[in-house]
C-alpha positions in Angstrom: 0.1 0.0 0.0 1.3 3.4 -0.8 0.2 6.8 0.8 -0.9 9.6 -1.6 -2.8 13.0 -1.5 -5.8 14.0 -3.5 -5.8 17.5 -5.1 -8.0 18.8 -2.2 -5.2 17.7 0.3 -7.0 14.6 1.6 -4.6 11.6 2.3 -5.6 8.1 1.1 -3.9 4.8 0.8 -3.9 2.9 -2.5 -3.0 -0.8 -3.2 0.1 -0.4 -5.7 -0.6 -3.9 -7.1 -3.7 -2.4 -8.9 -1.9 0.4 -10.6 -2.2 0.0 -14.4 -1.0 3.4 -15.6 0.5 6.6 -14.1 0.1 9.6 -16.3 0.7 13.3 -16.0 -1.5 15.8 -18.0 -0.8 18.2 -16.1 -1.9 16.5 -12.8 -0.8 13.0 -11.9 -3.6 10.5 -12.9 -3.3 7.1 -11.7 -5.7 4.4 -13.5 -6.1 1.1 -11.7 -6.8 -2.1 -13.3 -10.6 -1.9 -12.5 -10.7 1.5 -14.5 -11.0 3.8 -11.5 -8.9 6.9 -11.7 -7.4 9.0 -8.9 -5.8 12.4 -9.5 -2.9 13.1 -7.0 -0.6 15.9 -5.8 2.4 13.8 -6.1 4.6 13.6 -9.3 4.5 10.7 -11.6 8.1 9.8 -10.6 7.2 9.9 -6.8 4.5 7.6 -7.4 6.7 5.2 -9.4 9.3 5.4 -6.5 6.6 4.7 -3.9 5.2 1.7 -6.0 8.8 0.3 -6.4 9.4 0.5 -2.5 6.2 -1.3 -1.9 6.9 -4.0 -4.5 10.5 -4.5 -2.9 8.9 -4.7 0.6 6.6 -7.4 -0.4 9.3 -9.0 -2.3 7.9 -8.8 -5.9 11.0 -7.1 -7.1 14.5 -7.7 -6.4 16.8 -5.1 -4.8 18.4 -4.2 -8.1 15.3 -3.1 -9.9 15.6 0.4 -11.4 12.2 0.9 -12.9 13.7 1.3 -16.4 13.9 -1.1 -19.4 17.2 -2.1 -20.7 16.6 0.4 -23.7 16.4 3.4 -21.4 19.7 2.5 -19.6 
């Protein structure tokens, strides 16, 4: 689970396992696998970092995961 902030300042927690996409136009919008969308104050890279930390904590990702494809490195 990751803690995020809605645009109105209200804090909430989301299960990062259900994140399908994270987009910025211009606000950060998270789309879940069920189609629900959340607009948050955090930047796209912050949400990605929080999700990666969560994945490591529940041991889905190895400690060396950077979040980038080999083409981007």
